[in-house]
C-alpha positions as CSV (number, residue, x, y, z in Angstrom):
1,M,-30.5,29.3,97.6
2,S,-34.0,29.7,97.0
3,G,-36.5,26.6,97.0
4,V,-39.8,25.3,97.5
5,P,-40.2,23.1,100.7
6,E,-41.4,20.0,99.9
7,A,-43.3,17.5,102.8
8,G,-41.0,17.1,105.5
9,G,-39.2,20.6,105.4
10,F,-36.8,19.3,102.5
11,T,-36.0,22.4,100.4
12,P,-34.4,21.3,97.1
13,P,-31.6,23.8,95.7
14,D,-33.0,25.6,92.9
15,P,-29.7,27.5,91.1
16,R,-32.0,29.3,88.8
17,G,-34.3,30.7,90.6
18,V,-37.6,29.7,89.0
19,F,-39.3,28.3,91.9
20,Q,-38.9,31.7,93.2
21,S,-40.0,33.4,89.9
22,E,-43.1,30.9,90.1
23,R,-44.0,32.4,93.5
24,R,-43.7,36.0,92.4
25,H,-45.5,35.7,89.2
26,I,-48.4,32.7,90.7
27,R,-51.5,35.0,89.8
28,Q,-50.3,35.7,86.4
29,M,-49.0,32.2,85.5
30,T,-52.5,30.9,87.1
31,L,-54.2,31.8,83.5
32,P,-54.1,29.6,80.9
33,E,-52.8,32.2,78.5
34,V,-49.7,32.2,80.6
35,G,-48.6,29.3,82.7
36,E,-45.0,28.3,82.9
37,E,-44.2,28.4,78.9
38,G,-45.8,31.9,79.0
39,Q,-43.7,32.8,82.2
40,A,-40.3,31.4,80.2
41,R,-41.2,33.6,77.0
42,L,-41.7,36.7,79.1
43,R,-38.5,35.9,81.5
44,G,-36.3,35.1,78.1
45,A,-37.7,38.3,76.2
46,S,-36.0,41.8,76.3
47,V,-37.9,45.3,75.3
48,L,-36.6,48.4,74.5
49,V,-38.3,51.7,76.4
50,V,-37.7,54.5,74.7
51,G,-38.6,57.2,77.4
52,A,-38.8,56.9,81.1
53,G,-41.4,59.7,81.9
54,G,-45.2,59.8,82.3
55,L,-46.1,57.0,79.7
56,G,-42.6,54.8,80.3
57,S,-43.1,54.7,84.6
58,P,-46.4,52.8,84.4
59,A,-44.9,50.6,81.5
60,I,-41.6,49.8,82.5
61,M,-43.3,49.1,86.5
62,Y,-45.8,46.7,84.8
63,L,-43.2,44.7,82.3
64,A,-41.0,44.6,85.4
65,G,-43.5,43.1,87.5
66,A,-44.9,40.3,84.8
67,G,-41.3,39.5,84.7
68,V,-39.8,40.4,81.5
69,G,-36.1,39.1,81.5
70,A,-34.3,42.4,80.0
71,L,-35.4,45.8,79.9
72,T,-33.6,48.6,78.0
73,V,-34.4,51.9,78.8
74,V,-33.4,54.8,76.6
75,D,-33.8,58.6,78.8
76,P,-31.2,61.5,78.5
77,D,-33.3,63.4,81.0
78,V,-33.0,64.0,84.6
79,A,-36.4,63.6,87.0
80,E,-38.0,66.5,87.8
81,T,-40.0,67.2,91.1
82,G,-42.8,68.8,88.7
83,N,-42.8,65.6,86.9
84,L,-43.5,63.3,89.6
85,H,-47.6,63.6,89.5
86,R,-47.2,61.4,86.3
87,Q,-43.6,59.4,86.9
88,P,-44.2,58.1,90.3
89,I,-41.3,55.4,89.5
90,H,-38.4,58.5,90.5
91,A,-39.8,59.3,93.8
92,G,-36.8,60.0,96.0
93,R,-34.5,60.5,93.1
94,V,-35.6,64.2,91.7
95,G,-32.0,65.0,89.8
96,W,-31.3,61.5,88.7
97,N,-31.1,60.4,85.0
98,K,-34.3,59.0,84.4
99,A,-33.2,55.8,82.7
100,E,-30.4,55.2,85.8
101,S,-33.8,56.0,88.1
102,A,-36.1,53.3,86.5
103,R,-33.0,50.7,86.7
104,A,-33.0,51.5,90.5
105,F,-36.7,51.2,90.6
106,V,-36.9,47.9,88.8
107,Q,-34.3,46.5,90.8
108,A,-35.8,47.1,94.1
109,L,-39.0,45.6,92.5
110,D,-37.6,42.4,91.2
111,P,-34.0,42.0,90.9
112,G,-34.3,39.0,88.5
113,V,-34.9,41.8,86.1
114,S,-32.0,43.1,84.2
115,V,-31.9,46.7,83.2
116,T,-29.6,48.5,81.1
117,A,-29.8,52.3,81.4
118,L,-28.7,54.4,78.7
119,P,-28.4,57.6,79.9
120,R,-28.6,59.2,76.0
121,P,-31.2,60.5,73.2
122,L,-32.6,58.2,70.6
123,T,-31.0,59.4,67.5
124,P,-31.6,58.4,63.8
125,A,-28.1,56.9,63.9
126,N,-28.6,54.5,66.8
127,A,-32.2,53.7,66.3
128,A,-31.3,51.0,64.3
129,G,-28.6,49.3,66.5
130,L,-31.3,49.7,69.8
131,V,-34.2,48.0,67.8
132,A,-32.0,45.0,66.7
133,R,-31.7,43.6,69.8
134,A,-35.3,44.1,70.9
135,D,-38.0,41.7,70.8
136,V,-40.7,44.6,71.1
137,V,-40.1,48.2,71.1
138,L,-42.2,50.9,73.6
139,D,-42.2,54.3,72.1
140,C,-42.7,56.3,75.3
141,A,-40.9,59.3,74.7
142,D,-44.0,61.9,73.4
143,S,-41.8,63.1,70.7
144,F,-42.8,63.2,67.0
145,A,-39.6,62.4,65.5
146,A,-39.1,59.8,68.0
147,S,-42.2,58.1,66.7
148,Y,-41.4,58.4,63.3
149,V,-37.3,57.3,63.4
150,L,-38.6,54.0,65.5
151,S,-41.2,53.3,63.4
152,D,-38.9,53.6,60.3
153,A,-36.5,51.4,62.3
154,C,-39.1,49.2,63.5
155,L,-40.5,48.6,60.1
156,A,-37.6,47.9,58.2
157,A,-36.4,45.2,61.0
158,V,-39.7,43.6,61.1
159,V,-39.9,44.4,64.9
160,P,-43.1,45.1,66.8
161,L,-43.5,48.7,67.7
162,V,-45.8,49.9,70.5
163,S,-46.3,53.5,70.2
164,A,-48.7,56.0,72.5
165,S,-49.0,59.7,73.0
166,A,-51.1,61.8,75.7
167,L,-52.1,65.6,75.9
168,G,-54.8,66.9,78.1
169,L,-56.8,64.7,78.6
170,S,-56.8,62.6,75.7
171,G,-54.5,60.2,74.0
172,Y,-53.6,56.7,71.9
173,C,-51.8,53.8,71.7
174,G,-51.4,51.4,68.7
175,G,-49.4,48.5,67.7
176,F,-47.2,49.5,64.7
177,C,-44.6,47.3,62.2
178,G,-43.7,43.8,63.0
179,G,-45.6,42.4,60.0
180,A,-48.7,45.1,60.9
181,P,-48.6,48.8,58.9
182,S,-46.3,51.4,60.3
183,L,-47.1,54.6,62.1
184,R,-47.1,56.5,59.0
185,A,-49.6,54.6,57.5
186,V,-51.8,55.5,60.1
187,F,-50.3,59.0,60.7
188,P,-48.4,59.9,57.4
189,D,-48.4,64.0,58.4
190,L,-48.2,66.1,61.2
191,P,-50.9,68.5,62.7
192,D,-50.1,72.0,61.4
193,R,-50.2,73.0,65.5
194,A,-49.2,71.3,68.3
195,A,-48.7,71.4,71.8
196,N,-46.8,69.1,74.6
197,C,-47.6,68.5,78.2
198,A,-45.6,71.5,79.6
199,T,-47.4,74.0,77.5
200,A,-50.9,72.1,77.1
201,G,-50.8,70.3,80.8
202,V,-51.4,66.6,81.2
203,L,-53.2,64.7,84.2
204,G,-51.2,61.8,85.5
205,P,-53.9,59.2,85.3
206,V,-54.0,59.7,81.6
207,V,-50.3,59.0,80.9
208,G,-50.5,56.4,83.4
209,M,-53.7,54.9,81.4
210,L,-51.9,54.7,78.1
211,G,-48.6,53.7,79.6
212,T,-50.1,50.6,80.9
213,A,-51.7,49.8,77.5
214,Q,-48.7,49.8,76.1
215,A,-47.4,47.4,79.1
216,Q,-50.2,45.2,78.3
217,M,-49.8,45.5,74.6
218,A,-46.2,44.2,74.9
219,L,-47.1,41.5,76.9
220,A,-49.3,40.5,74.3
221,L,-47.1,40.2,71.9
222,L,-44.6,38.2,74.0
223,L,-46.8,35.8,75.2
224,R,-48.6,35.4,71.6
225,L,-52.2,36.2,72.4
226,E,-54.5,36.8,69.7
227,P,-56.1,39.0,68.7
228,S,-52.7,40.1,68.2
229,P,-52.6,44.1,69.2
230,L,-50.6,45.0,66.2
231,G,-52.9,46.9,63.5
232,Q,-55.0,48.3,66.2
233,L,-55.3,51.6,67.9
234,L,-56.8,52.8,70.8
235,T,-57.8,56.3,71.5
236,L,-58.8,57.7,75.0
237,N,-60.6,60.6,74.7
238,P,-61.8,63.2,77.5
239,G,-64.5,61.7,79.6
240,L,-62.4,58.6,80.1
241,R,-64.4,57.6,76.6
242,W,-62.3,54.5,74.9
243,S,-62.7,53.6,71.6
244,G,-60.6,52.5,68.4
245,F,-59.8,50.8,65.1
246,R,-58.0,47.9,63.3
247,F,-55.6,49.3,60.7
248,D,-54.4,46.2,59.1
249,G,-54.5,46.6,55.6
250,A,-53.6,50.4,55.4
251,P,-51.2,51.2,52.8
252,E,-47.4,52.4,53.5
253,P,-47.4,56.1,52.2
254,E,-44.9,56.6,49.1
255,G,-42.1,59.0,49.9
256,G,-42.6,60.7,53.4
257,F,-39.5,63.1,55.6
258,R,-37.4,61.0,57.3
259,F,-35.1,62.5,60.3
260,I,-31.2,62.4,60.0
261,D,-28.2,63.4,63.0
262,A,-26.7,66.8,62.3
263,G,-23.5,64.5,61.7
264,E,-25.1,63.1,58.8
265,I,-25.4,66.6,56.8
266,R,-23.1,66.3,53.8
267,P,-21.0,68.9,51.6
268,G,-23.5,70.5,49.3
269,D,-26.8,70.1,51.5
270,F,-28.8,73.2,51.8
271,V,-29.4,73.4,55.1
272,L,-32.2,75.9,56.8
273,E,-31.6,76.5,60.7
274,L,-35.9,77.2,61.4
275,R,-34.6,78.4,65.4
276,G,-34.5,81.5,66.2
277,T,-30.8,83.0,67.7
278,D,-32.8,83.2,71.0
279,E,-33.8,79.3,70.9
280,A,-30.2,78.4,69.3
281,P,-27.9,80.9,69.2
282,V,-25.5,78.8,67.2
283,S,-27.1,76.8,64.3
284,I,-27.2,73.5,63.6
285,H,-24.4,73.5,61.1
286,P,-21.9,76.6,59.8
287,S,-23.6,76.8,56.5
288,A,-26.6,77.0,58.0
289,L,-29.3,79.8,56.6
290,R,-31.4,81.3,59.4
291,A,-34.8,81.0,57.6
292,D,-38.5,81.4,58.7
293,P,-40.5,77.8,58.5
294,A,-43.9,79.8,57.0
295,A,-41.9,80.8,53.8
296,P,-38.6,79.2,53.5
297,P,-36.7,79.7,50.7
298,L,-36.1,77.4,47.9
299,P,-33.3,75.5,47.9
300,P,-31.2,75.3,44.4
301,R,-32.1,72.4,42.3
302,G,-30.1,69.0,42.4
303,T,-29.5,70.0,46.3
304,R,-30.7,67.7,49.1
305,A,-32.5,70.6,51.8
306,V,-31.8,70.0,55.2
307,L,-34.3,71.6,57.8
308,A,-33.6,71.7,61.3
309,C,-35.7,72.8,64.5
310,R,-36.2,71.7,67.7
311,S,-39.1,68.9,67.9
312,G,-39.2,68.3,63.9
313,L,-42.4,70.0,63.6
314,R,-41.4,73.6,62.3
315,A,-39.3,71.0,59.6
316,W,-41.8,69.1,58.9
317,R,-44.2,72.4,57.8
318,A,-41.7,74.1,56.1
319,A,-40.4,70.4,54.1
320,R,-44.5,70.2,52.9
321,L,-44.1,73.7,51.5
322,L,-41.3,72.8,49.8
323,A,-41.8,69.3,48.7
324,P,-44.1,70.2,45.5
325,T,-41.0,72.1,43.8
326,H,-37.8,70.2,45.5
327,P,-37.9,66.2,45.7
328,E,-35.0,65.6,48.2
329,I,-35.7,66.7,52.0
330,V,-34.4,65.4,55.1
331,L,-35.4,66.7,58.9
332,I,-33.4,67.1,62.1
333,A,-35.0,67.4,65.4
334,A,-32.3,69.1,67.3
335,G,-34.0,69.3,70.4
336,D,-32.3,71.5,73.2
337,H,-28.7,71.5,71.3
């Protein structure tokens, strides 16, 4: 058993590892904003991290380093050599599932932190259950669909969401839900065009700074620091220029396109497959019609339109074209399946 030696060399028993934890975290416990009470809050906290890539790597590292008691990491992908420049926690574990690799990293950093690794994607079907068990949720997936799915689940459960996105030399990090406006209140619509890290490129330190900002926001929430990061958006612009604003009073938009799973397609739905046969040889559903997202066919009156593509962006664009005449539209982000 570990312990802190007293005068005379006697080491009292430390069955809960409290003294060990205090030695490990003494630098942050010295802060009046943390102290023993704050460290106890961190030790008893549970954080859900969706994505263990460029944003998730620094977020997981600093949350574990701070002594957050329980982390749940969700990521279906594997670590690749081309990603290590911005995902250093996976060094030496290329080919591993990223959630499992993150657990191995945290175990080496601090065995006192419990990590549940879920090597599966976040979906509209499992989001609510995952969010319900968390004190704070970190959206590190850098995916349009995942961000909106998590925001909807966190808004319904009144759980704080810290979401970030990075591309090229810029990005943002914000605190949503948990009593603050949702991500939809700040970003009610998607851009007409979008890229990703694979097509547009990204520098490792850019996602590193934003992922670290996510960890800091999460710790501020768990420690109940003021002012709260909920309702705050930070933006990182090229040239290392930081800016931002508060959105505490932003109204929740009416309607908005929701994401569902392919398994939630109902008989009678009007299903459009917006991926080409080269991208998706098998359609999302046997009844799906192949369609051009720039000119989707009008759904029959009284049906629910289900629009499917890889990331959700083409489905969102097509939904905007149909929405003025068709009220019920849901989206599917099918990924690589």
